[in-house]
N, C-alpha and C positions, 0 to 999 in steps of 0.2 A: 610441338610448337612448330610455328612457321619458320621455315628456313629463307633467310634473305641474302641476296647478292646485290652488293652495291659496286658499281664499276664506273670508272672514267671511259672516256672514248678511246678508240684503238689508235696505235701508230700505223704507220710513220706520220710524223709532223714535219713541217717545213719542207715539203715537196710539192710540185705543181701535179695535181690531179683533180678529180670531181670532189674530193673530200678536203682538200688541203691547198696551201698556196706556199711557195718557197720563201716568200717574205714574210711569213707569220710562223715563226718558230715558238715552241712552248719554252721559252726562257725568260724569265723576268729581266734579267741583266742584259744578255745578248740580243734580244728583241726589243727592249724598251729603253733601258737605263744606260747602256754602254753601246747603243746601236750601230755606230759607225766607227768603233774602236778596234775592230779586227782582231788580230792575235792579242791584243791587250785587254780584250773582253774576258772576264771570268766567266767559266761555263759551269752552271750548275743546274739541278733540277730539284723540284718540289714534290712532295706527296699530295695526294689530293685530300687534304686534311679535313674537309668538310665531310666527306663520305666516312672517313675513319672516326670523326667525332660522332656521327650518327650511329654507327656501328658499335661503338664502345658505350652507347648510353640507352640502348633499346632492350636490354635483358632478355635477349632471343638470339639463337644462333645467328651468326651473320658472317659474311665473308666480304672482303673488300679486294677488288682487283685493279691495281694501278697500271695504266697504260699497257694493256695487252695487244698483241696482234689480233686481227679479226679471227684468225683460226683458233687462237687461244681463247678468245671470248666465247666463240662457238662451244668449244670443248667444255668450258665452265657451265654454260648456260644448259649444256645437256645433262647436267646431274640433277635438273629438275627442281629448281628453287619455286617456292611458293611466290616470292616477290622478287622482282628484278628492277633495282633503281639505277638510273643512268644520270651522271651529273655532268654538266657541260657548259660551256660558254657559247655565245652566239656563233661565231665562226666555225664552230664545228657541227652545225645543224645537220648536214648530210650525213655525217658519221652516226649521230644520234638516230636519224631515220632508218639507215641501214641496220643498225643494232636492234631497233624495234622489230622491223621486218625479220631478221633472223631469229629473234626471240620467239615471235609468233609461229615460225615455222618448226622450230626446234623444241619449244616448250609451250604449247598453245595454252596450258592451265595457268601458267605464270601471270600474276597481275604486275603490270608494267608501269613504273612511275617515272616521270621525267622531273628533275630538279636543276638548280644552278640558273645562271642567266638565261640560257637558252629557253627556259620555262616561260619567260615573259613575252615570247613571241605571240602576237594575236592570233588567235584562233588556232593554236597549235594542235588541239585536239581533231582538227579537221583535216591537218595535214599528215598525221601519222597515227597509227591505232595504239594509243595508250589508254590506260584506265584512269590515271591520277596526274595531275600536275601540280607539283609543289613550288609555290612562289614564297619565299620567306624563310623563316627558321625551320630546319628540317628535322631536328630531333623529336619535338613535340609532335610534328605531322606524322612521322613514321610510328610513333608511339601509339598515337591514337589510331592509325590504320591497322596496326596489331592488337587493338584492344586493351591496351595499357592506359594508365592514367598519362596526361600529357605534362605532368609535373614530374621533374627529376632533379637529382643531384649530380652535377655535371662531373664526369670523368674524363680528364684530359687523355687522348690516345698517345701512343708512342710514335710521333710523326717527326719528320726532320727535312732538311734539305741536304743533298749529297753533292759535294764538290766533285767535278769531272775533269776540269782541266783548267791550267793556268799558263799563260805564255806558251801554250803548245804541250806543255807537260801532262800527260794524262794523270789523274789522281784517283787512287782506289780507297775505299773503306772510310772516307772522312765524312763523318755525318754531324749535322749541327741541329740540335734539338729545336721544336716549335712547341708553342703552348697556344691553344685555342682560347684567348682570354675573353674575347666577347665577339659581338657582331654589329655592324652596322654604325651609324651616326645620325643624331636627331637633327643635325643643321639642314639637311635637305636642299643642297645646292641643286640647281636646275638640271644639271649634267650627270649627277652623281648616281650611277645605277645601284651600288650597294646600299646607300642610304634609303632609297625608294624601294629597293627590293625587301627591305626588312621594316617596311612601313614607317620611315623616318623615326626609327626607336634605336635607342643605344642599349642592346641587349648584352647584360654582363653575365657570362657563363661562370667566371671565377670572380666571386663578389667582394671578396676582401684582400687587402694587401698582404695580411698574415697567409692567408691561403695560396696566394699567388707565389710568394716566396717559398713556401714548403715545396710546392710543385717545381719550382726553379732548382731548388736544392735535389730534388729527385731526379729530373732529367739531367741535371750536371753530374751526378753519380751514374746515371744510366749510360751517358755517352761519352763522359770524360771531356766534356766542353762546356765553356763559360760563355760562349756566343750562343745567345738563345733568341729565337724570333717570337714576338707576341703576334699571332695570326687572326684575322677576322675582325678585330677591333679596329675601326678606321678613325677613331679619335679617342685614344686611351685616355686623354686628360679630360675627357667630359665628368669623370668621376676622380675630382681631386682628392677627395678622403682616402680612396683606395690607393692612388698614387703616392700620397703622403705616408700612408701606413707600409706600403712597400719600401719607400726610401728608409723609413726608420729600421725596418727588419734587415736590410741590406747593410746599413751603417753599423747596425748593432752586431752583426754577424762578422764583420771585417772582410767579407768576401768582395771580390772585384769581379762583376759581371760585364758583358758587353751585349747589350739588349737591342735588338731592332724593332722599331715600333713607329707607330703612326699617330700624328697629333697635329691640331690646327694651331696656327701661330698664336691666336689670341689666347688659347689655353695654356700653351707652352709658357708664354709671357706671365700669365697669372700664376702658374706653378713656380717658375723661376728657373733659370738656367742651371745655376749652381746645384739646385736640389735635383735637377735632372741628371747632372753627373753623378752626384752621391747615389742616386737611385741604381745607377749602372748603365745609363743609356750609352750605346756605341753608335748607333745609326738611327737618325730620325728623318722620317718622311714628312715634308712639309708641302702642302698645296699653295703655290704662290698664285697660281692661275693666270692673272694678268693686270696690268696696270690700267686697263679699260674696263675691268669687272669689278662690281662693286659688292663683293661677298663679304658678309659681316665678320667672318672669321679673320679677315686680314684688313677691316677698316682702321684707318689712323695708325697703322703699324709700318714700321721701316724694316721690310723684310732683309735689305742688305746688312743692315747693323744686327739684325737678330741672328742671321747666319754667321756672321763674323764672331759674334759673341759665343755661339755653339761650338763653333770650331775651336775657340780658345781653351775649351774644356775638353778638348780631344774627341769631340762627338761629331761624327761624319753626317753629312746631310744628303738627302734625296730631295731635290727641288723640282717640282712638277708645274709646268706652264701649259696653257691651252693656246693653240693656234686656230684662227678661222671663227673667232667671236664675229658676230655681225658688225660691230664696230671697227675690225680689222681692215685696213686698206694696204695697198702695196708700199706706201710710205711708213705708215705708223707700226705695222707688223714687225719690221726689221727695228724699230725703236723698242719695241716690247722684248724682242729676242736679245738685244743688246742690254737692257736693263736686267734680265735674267742672268745673262753671263757675268754682269759686274758683280753679282752675289757670289760668284765663284764657288758653286756647290761641289760637292765630291761626285755626285751623279746627277743628271738631269734627264727629265722627261719633258719632251715636247710632243704633246698628244693633240690631235685635232679634236675639236669640239664635236662630241660624239652623241648623236640622239639615240640612245638606246631605248628599246621599248620599256616602257614602265616609268619613264622620267618625264617631268614638265616639259623639257626641252623636245622630247620626242613628239609629245602631244601638241606643243606650239607648231613645230615644223611641219606635222601632218595636217594641222588646220590650216596653215599657210600654204600647203600643197608644194611644200619644198624637198620632201623626203623622195629620194631616187629609188623607187620600188623595184626597178629593172636590176639593180645591182644584187647579186647573190649574197647571202648571208655570209658565205666564205670570205667576202671581202668587206664585210661589216666591222672592221676593226679600226683603230684610231692611228695606226702607225704606216700608212701609206696614202690613200686617197679617202676623202669623205664620201659619204653616201647621202649628201644633201646638196642643195643649190645654196651658193654663197654669193651675195651681190657684187662681189669683187673678183673672186678667184674661181677659174674653172678647175677641173679635177687634176689636171697635168700641173697647172701653176701651184695648186695646194700641195701636191707631192713635191714639187721642187723646193717650196719654202720650207718644208719639214726637213728635207735633206740639207738645206742651208743651214738650219738651225743645229741639228746634230753636228754636222762637219765643222761649223765654227766652235762649238763647245769643245770637241776633240782638238782641233788644231791650236785654238788660243789657250785653252786651260790645261791640256795634256792628258794623259791616260789617267783614267779613275783610280787605278791602283797607286800610281804616283800621288795623287790628291789625297787617298786614304793615309799614305805614309806620311804626307806632310801634316794633316791633321793631327796625327798620333804625336808627331814630333812637336807641333804647337802645344798640344795637351800637356806633353812632359815638360816643356820649358816653363809654362805658367803655372804647373801644379807642384813641381818638385820642391818648392819651399814653401808650400801652403802651411799654415797653422793647424789645418785639420788632417788628422791622421788618415782618414779615409781618403782624401784627395791625394795625400802624398803616396799612398798605396795604389791609387789608380796611375800616378805618374811612373811608379816602380813597372807597373804593369806594361806601360808603354816602352818603358826603356829596355825591357826583357825581349822585345821584339826587333830591336834595332839591327842586330847582326844579320837576321833574315832580311831585313828591309835593305841593307846595303847590297845583298846579292841582287835582289830585284831590280833595284835602281841601277845597278851596273848593267844587268841584262836588258833592261828597258832602254837604256842609253844606246846599245848596240842595235836594238831593233828599231829604234825611232825613225820615222819616214823622212824626216828632213833636219836640217841644222838647227832651227828655231826650237823644235821640240826636244833635240838633244841638249840644247843649251838649259831649257827649263827644268829637265829631269836633273842635268848636272847641278843646277843650282840648288834642287832639294838634297841631292847627295852631298854636296859640300857642306850643306848646314847640319846634316847628321853625322858626318865624319868629324866635323869641327868640335862636336860634343861627345862622340862615342868612338873616336879613333878611325884612322883610315881603312879602306876595304883590304882584307889580308889577301895573300896570294891565293890561298884555298877558295876564299869566296870569289875572288875573279874567275877561277877555273870553274867553279859551279856556275857562275854568271854566263860564262861561255857555253855551259851545257844547256841553259835555258835559251841562249841565243840559238843554238842548233835546233832545239825543239820548235821554236818560235817560227823559224825559216821553214821547218818542215810543215807545220801547221799552215802557213801561208801557201806553200806549194800545194797541199791538199785541197786548200780552199779554192784556189785558182783552177784546179783541175776536175775536182769532184764535189765542189760546194762544202759548206761548213755546217750543214745539219748535223747534230748529234742527237740520237734517240734515247729518251729515258728508258730506264730498266723496267721490265714487268716485275710487279711484287704483288703477292698474294698474302693476305693477313687474315686469320680467322679469329672471331671475337665470340665470347660467351659459349664456347663449345665444351 
């Protein structure tokens, strides 16, 4: 049987060299959702869940190598794999190119496959010596390459995100499971790389709510965690029947989960926020985009009211907005940012309008000759400067407006950790007397975390950079204490410990930077 190696690109990440940039860290929170929150930004890393999903569903010996050094990658390639698959996003293009060159030298017999969003680069086969380029769903692609049927019954791999640091305190061994629920979204928003990467299809890897519930129970037992992330599926509620069946299973079981998932506002409203809470939603990603964009998912909806209702059930939100739409001017972009902030989300993403290859936006801006082709792929990410010409903003001005948005989010709304606690408190307050047993159990789940929250709030108050933020944090702590009692002497002592680790993290960041590297992980499948 063919032997397959599937690998992410090599580390280090978040450093300035030919392969990487210091401002492009491989962390969803610290690089995107809590970008300017410093020591308050939770640090965690994800597995390359797409590679693991392929490996677990091809019925042939496969090895997945997550985040190796270049030397570790060379060593693994030297074992003589028949197929070497490299998955990557666009900003790691030079790393992919180097890995292809190394593979050709070390193992010239190996078939090389490129996947992930990097694979959408036009004429990529002219830029590097690869045999196949996979755009779209990779399991069927790899099965056909191996001579297998493209049809498969999906088996979720054991993948997770790993907590690494909170308020400067290192964390070891805490892993939260992921379930690869599906892929893509059929809505096809012009900028959305995942939607167009998967051909504007909503691909359901786990088709029924019952099946999904059984997998949730399995990974809960495997990791001892009820916080579970639904990955890959960019609009979970496109299949309302599956969502409703999952809700029924969760309610019948009496279990209280905390699920991270993605959904469009229109489908969330159609499903119902109370049902969302009963299903176990803990963190919901909503694409607000912009008041100046007419995406159908948000048409005729009041996002501010929806976010407020969601928070009332103890469901945290990630709200993402787009900067640098063509209609944005120096005046109205501030208005757009202010409207986003008025929604008071737990996490905010302010990404530049990003013309990723394969999207209608990329095609339009290419036709209009507005793509800045001289900008290297390593700088083609949505979290510093754009790589296209905007009618109003130059590159430096665009960077400054994004800085402004993230800074206002942090300084006005406070640390996201504090906002999470506040939403849990709101959920407890609103659900503790619910006539529905499952919602009361959800309130009890929130209540069980309040002692820990008192410690974190006290620590954040010590670490807050200004008096206004101290007052904001103190207000949340006062409300928690009014219901759950004052912070104890022991809790205050523990908070002082967090204060010390937080100050030490600030010292390290000031002198040596704040990049943390993900751990290298090797997993074998079907051996």
